[in-house]
C-alpha positions as CSV (number, residue, x, y, z in Angstrom):
1,M,53.0,84.9,60.2
2,I,55.7,82.2,59.8
3,S,54.6,78.8,59.1
4,T,56.0,75.8,61.0
5,S,57.9,74.5,57.8
6,H,59.3,77.8,57.0
7,A,60.4,78.2,60.5
8,R,62.2,74.8,60.4
9,R,64.0,75.6,57.2
10,I,65.2,78.9,58.3
11,F,66.7,77.1,61.4
12,L,68.4,74.6,59.4
13,V,70.1,77.0,57.0
14,V,71.3,79.3,59.7
15,S,72.6,76.4,61.8
16,Q,74.6,74.9,58.9
17,S,75.9,78.4,57.5
18,G,76.6,79.7,61.0
19,R,79.0,76.9,61.6
20,S,81.2,77.4,58.6
21,W,81.0,81.3,59.3
22,F,82.3,80.9,62.8
23,R,85.0,78.5,61.8
24,S,86.5,80.9,59.2
25,G,85.9,84.0,61.4
26,K,84.2,85.8,58.6
27,I,80.7,87.0,57.9
28,P,79.3,86.9,54.3
29,E,78.0,90.0,52.6
30,S,74.1,90.4,52.6
31,S,74.2,89.5,48.9
32,T,75.5,86.0,49.6
33,L,73.7,84.9,52.4
34,P,71.3,82.1,51.6
35,V,68.1,83.7,52.4
36,L,64.5,82.4,51.6
37,H,62.9,85.3,49.5
38,S,59.8,85.3,51.5
39,Q,61.5,85.9,54.8
40,E,64.3,88.4,54.2
41,S,63.2,90.4,57.3
42,S,63.9,87.4,59.3
43,F,67.4,87.0,58.0
44,S,68.1,90.6,58.5
45,S,67.8,90.3,62.3
46,T,69.6,86.8,62.0
47,K,72.5,88.6,60.4
48,G,72.5,91.3,63.2
49,W,72.7,88.5,65.8
50,L,75.7,86.9,64.1
51,L,77.5,90.0,63.9
52,S,77.0,90.8,67.5
53,S,78.2,87.2,68.3
54,K,81.2,87.9,66.2
55,N,82.2,91.0,68.2
56,E,81.8,89.3,71.4
57,S,83.9,86.5,70.2
58,Q,86.7,88.9,69.1
59,E,86.5,90.7,72.2
60,K,86.9,87.6,74.3
61,A,89.8,86.6,72.3
62,K,91.5,89.9,72.9
63,L,90.8,89.6,76.6
64,H,92.6,86.1,76.6
65,E,95.5,87.6,74.7
66,H,96.0,90.0,77.8
67,G,95.6,87.0,80.2
68,R,92.2,88.1,81.1
69,T,89.2,86.1,80.9
70,A,86.2,88.0,83.0
71,P,84.3,90.8,81.4
72,H,84.8,93.1,84.3
73,F,88.4,93.5,83.2
74,R,87.4,95.6,80.2
75,T,87.4,98.9,82.1
76,S,91.0,98.5,83.2
77,E,92.2,97.3,79.9
78,I,90.4,100.3,78.1
79,R,92.2,102.7,80.5
80,E,95.7,101.1,79.8
81,E,94.9,101.7,76.2
82,Q,94.1,105.1,76.8
83,L,97.3,105.7,78.7
84,D,99.4,103.9,76.1
85,G,102.0,106.2,75.0
86,D,101.3,108.7,77.7
87,K,101.4,106.4,80.8
88,P,102.7,107.9,84.0
89,E,106.2,106.4,84.8
90,G,105.8,103.6,87.4
91,L,102.4,102.6,86.6
92,A,102.8,99.0,85.7
93,S,106.4,98.3,86.0
94,H,107.9,100.3,89.1
95,R,105.8,100.1,92.4
96,Q,106.7,101.3,95.9
97,D,109.2,98.7,97.5
98,A,110.3,99.1,101.0
99,T,113.0,96.6,100.5
100,I,114.8,98.8,98.3
101,G,113.7,102.2,99.5
102,D,112.3,103.2,96.0
103,I,109.8,105.9,96.9
104,S,109.9,108.0,93.9
105,S,107.6,106.0,91.7
106,Y,104.8,105.1,94.4
107,K,101.4,104.3,93.2
108,P,98.5,103.4,95.6
109,Y,96.8,100.2,95.4
110,T,95.0,100.1,98.7
111,L,91.7,99.6,100.2
112,P,89.4,102.5,101.4
113,H,90.5,104.1,104.5
114,P,89.8,107.2,106.5
115,I,91.8,110.5,105.5
116,W,92.0,112.4,108.9
117,S,91.9,116.2,109.2
118,E,94.0,118.2,111.1
119,K,91.7,118.8,114.1
120,E,90.9,114.9,113.9
121,M,94.7,114.2,114.4
122,D,95.1,116.5,117.1
123,T,92.1,115.6,119.1
124,V,92.9,112.1,119.7
125,E,92.4,111.0,123.2
126,I,93.6,108.3,125.5
127,T,90.5,106.3,126.4
128,H,89.7,103.0,128.2
129,H,87.0,100.6,128.1
130,Q,86.2,99.3,131.4
131,P,86.2,95.4,131.5
132,E,82.8,94.0,131.8
133,G,82.6,90.3,132.8
134,L,85.1,87.3,132.6
135,V,85.9,87.6,128.9
136,D,86.8,91.3,129.0
137,R,89.1,91.1,132.2
138,M,90.9,88.0,130.5
139,A,91.5,90.2,127.2
140,Y,92.7,93.1,129.4
141,T,95.1,91.2,131.6
142,G,96.4,89.5,128.5
143,V,97.3,92.5,126.8
144,R,98.9,94.1,130.1
145,I,101.0,91.2,130.4
146,L,102.1,91.2,126.7
147,R,102.9,94.9,127.0
148,F,105.0,94.6,130.1
149,G,106.9,91.5,128.8
150,F,107.8,93.2,125.3
151,D,108.7,96.4,127.0
152,L,111.2,94.6,129.2
153,M,112.6,92.1,126.7
154,S,113.0,94.8,124.2
155,G,114.7,97.0,126.5
156,F,112.3,99.9,125.7
157,I,112.1,100.9,129.5
158,I,115.5,100.5,130.2
159,G,117.6,103.6,129.5
160,Q,116.9,106.5,127.4
161,R,114.5,106.3,124.5
162,N,115.9,107.3,121.2
163,E,115.1,107.0,117.5
164,K,116.5,103.4,117.3
165,K,114.4,102.2,120.1
166,W,111.3,103.9,118.7
167,I,111.8,102.6,115.1
168,N,112.4,98.9,116.2
169,R,109.3,99.1,118.3
170,I,107.0,100.4,115.7
171,I,108.4,98.0,113.0
172,F,108.1,95.1,115.3
173,L,104.7,95.9,116.8
174,E,103.1,96.8,113.5
175,T,104.0,93.3,112.1
176,V,101.9,91.9,114.9
177,A,99.2,94.4,114.6
178,G,98.4,93.4,111.1
179,V,97.5,90.0,111.9
180,P,94.2,90.0,113.9
181,G,92.2,91.8,110.9
182,M,93.4,89.5,108.2
183,V,92.7,86.3,110.6
184,A,89.3,87.4,111.5
185,G,88.4,88.2,107.9
186,M,89.6,85.1,106.6
187,T,87.7,83.1,109.1
188,R,84.6,84.9,108.8
189,H,85.0,84.3,105.1
190,L,85.3,80.5,105.6
191,H,82.4,80.4,107.8
192,S,80.5,82.2,105.3
193,L,81.6,79.5,102.6
194,R,81.1,76.7,104.8
195,R,77.9,77.5,106.4
196,L,76.4,78.9,103.1
197,Q,75.3,82.1,104.9
198,R,76.2,85.7,104.5
199,D,78.7,87.7,106.3
200,H,76.7,90.9,107.3
201,G,79.6,93.1,106.2
202,W,82.0,92.3,108.6
203,I,84.8,91.2,106.2
204,H,85.7,94.3,104.5
205,T,86.1,96.5,107.8
206,L,88.6,93.7,109.0
207,L,90.5,93.5,105.9
208,E,90.6,97.3,105.7
209,E,92.2,97.3,109.3
210,A,94.7,94.8,108.4
211,E,96.0,96.6,105.3
212,N,95.8,99.8,107.4
213,E,98.3,98.2,109.9
214,R,100.6,97.0,107.0
215,M,101.0,100.4,105.7
216,H,102.1,101.6,109.2
217,L,104.7,98.9,108.8
218,I,105.6,100.0,105.2
219,S,106.0,103.7,106.0
220,A,108.1,102.8,109.1
221,L,110.3,100.5,106.5
222,M,111.0,103.6,105.0
223,V,113.1,104.8,107.8
224,K,114.9,101.6,108.6
225,Q,115.6,98.3,107.3
226,P,115.7,95.6,110.0
227,N,118.6,93.0,110.3
228,W,118.6,89.3,109.9
229,F,118.0,88.6,113.7
230,F,115.1,91.2,113.9
231,R,113.5,89.4,110.8
232,G,114.0,86.1,112.7
233,C,112.2,87.3,115.6
234,V,109.3,88.8,113.2
235,L,109.0,85.1,111.5
236,I,108.8,83.4,114.9
237,S,106.3,85.8,116.7
238,Q,103.9,85.7,113.4
239,G,104.1,82.0,113.4
240,I,103.1,81.8,117.0
241,F,100.6,84.8,117.2
242,V,98.6,83.9,113.9
243,N,97.9,80.2,115.0
244,L,96.9,81.3,118.4
245,F,94.7,84.3,117.3
246,F,93.0,81.8,114.7
247,V,92.2,79.1,117.3
248,A,91.0,81.9,119.7
249,Y,88.7,83.5,117.0
250,L,87.1,80.2,116.4
251,M,86.2,80.0,120.0
252,S,85.4,83.5,121.1
253,P,85.1,86.3,118.5
254,R,84.0,88.5,121.3
255,F,87.1,87.8,123.2
256,C,89.5,88.6,120.0
257,H,87.9,91.7,119.2
258,R,88.0,92.8,122.9
259,F,91.7,91.9,123.0
260,V,92.5,93.9,119.7
261,G,90.6,97.0,121.4
262,Y,92.7,96.8,124.2
263,L,95.9,96.5,122.1
264,E,94.8,99.6,120.1
265,E,94.5,101.5,123.3
266,E,98.0,100.8,124.1
267,A,98.9,101.7,120.7
268,V,97.3,105.1,121.1
269,K,99.5,105.6,124.4
270,T,102.6,104.6,122.4
271,Y,102.2,106.9,119.6
272,T,100.9,109.6,122.2
273,K,104.3,109.4,124.0
274,L,106.4,109.3,120.7
275,L,104.7,112.6,119.7
276,Q,105.7,113.9,123.2
277,D,109.3,112.9,122.6
278,I,109.3,114.5,119.3
279,D,108.0,117.6,120.8
280,S,110.5,117.7,123.7
281,G,113.5,117.6,121.6
282,A,114.4,113.8,122.8
283,L,114.3,112.8,119.3
284,P,116.6,115.4,117.4
285,K,117.1,113.2,114.3
286,W,113.2,113.3,113.5
287,E,112.8,116.8,114.1
288,G,111.7,118.4,110.7
289,R,112.5,115.3,108.9
290,Q,110.2,114.7,105.8
291,A,107.9,112.0,106.0
292,P,108.2,109.1,103.4
293,D,106.4,109.5,100.1
294,V,104.4,106.3,100.7
295,A,103.0,107.9,103.9
296,I,102.4,111.3,102.3
297,N,100.3,109.5,99.4
298,Y,98.5,107.1,101.8
299,W,97.2,109.7,104.2
300,K,96.9,112.6,101.7
301,L,99.4,114.7,104.0
302,Q,100.7,117.9,102.8
303,E,103.7,117.7,100.6
304,N,106.1,119.0,103.2
305,A,104.7,117.0,105.9
306,T,107.1,115.6,108.4
307,M,107.7,112.2,110.5
308,R,105.6,113.9,113.2
309,D,102.6,114.3,110.8
310,M,103.0,110.8,109.9
311,F,102.8,109.5,113.4
312,R,99.7,111.8,114.1
313,A,98.2,110.1,111.2
314,I,99.1,106.5,112.6
315,R,97.8,107.5,116.1
316,A,94.5,108.5,114.6
317,D,94.4,105.2,112.6
318,E,94.9,103.4,116.0
319,A,92.3,105.2,118.0
320,H,89.8,104.4,115.1
321,H,90.7,100.6,115.4
322,R,90.2,100.9,119.0
323,E,86.5,102.0,118.6
324,V,85.7,99.6,115.8
325,N,87.1,96.6,117.7
326,H,85.2,97.4,121.0
327,T,82.0,98.2,119.0
328,L,82.5,94.9,117.3
329,S,83.3,92.9,120.5
330,G,79.7,94.0,121.9
331,M,77.8,92.8,118.8
332,D,76.5,89.6,118.0
333,P,78.5,88.2,115.0
334,K,75.4,87.7,113.1
335,D,74.5,91.5,113.3
336,D,75.0,93.6,110.4
337,N,78.4,95.8,110.7
338,P,77.5,99.2,111.2
339,F,81.0,100.4,109.6
340,K,80.7,101.2,105.6
341,P,83.8,100.9,103.5
342,G,86.5,103.2,104.5
343,E,84.9,104.2,107.8
């Protein structure tokens, strides 16, 4: 047994020597350690602790050199070191950029999302949730009014539909469709922080939906780049819709999810009509045209996938969002989310 006096002497020696060792960054050899002959075994374990501490300090210093401070970054750092000298082109410096149309170096950095089979994409149906109660009727009426107004103001229902009308419609509507999931997810996140309560798993589903809609937009931007007037309209509409939806979600999450559910019903109708136009030959420029690389990578489509295949995948996404939001609308905000990541 170690006496109290011996333990005190060991502690003092280790404390004083340890300071000088850590300042110099060097650990002395065992022959130079100031040990008490009667306690060599104790000092052996102490040296091991010091060596472990030194390794940890060196590892932290290495993380700081790379601009990282958290241990969970070690995995990605090791992966980069393993790829050093054999790193795929575009991994770090070249990424998908819709503004310049660079599609050759796309690398996915996306959240989990469904990958649809051919059967699932072909069996999407147009469905409708019958409004029940005042909240549902208000949500459905609002969507119908917005749809008619947008169709009229954009000229979509005037004259013949062509590729230009379709791509303008898709790009604009997807800039709007990406808002609800992000705003709802942010609102629930802030509620969780402010109320010191758990979220019950809703946030990840909402953020996945927001990113999924944004990927619809990115894919469409590979087909056409909007002009300054179009971008100005997007800016104005986003500023209005974000704030209105945020206030509405604070007041009634049920209304908002039902509203999005009805929006997605209209989206399924829109993409179904688009596919019908492609099949009927009304859009000759898109017949057989290859889908953008970003879409092929995101939905894991065949290498020779066409624009039609991309729109089939997008329609399947919209049908999925339709079911998710109608389901969430019928739940209490404190209920557990039935959808797992990627579902």
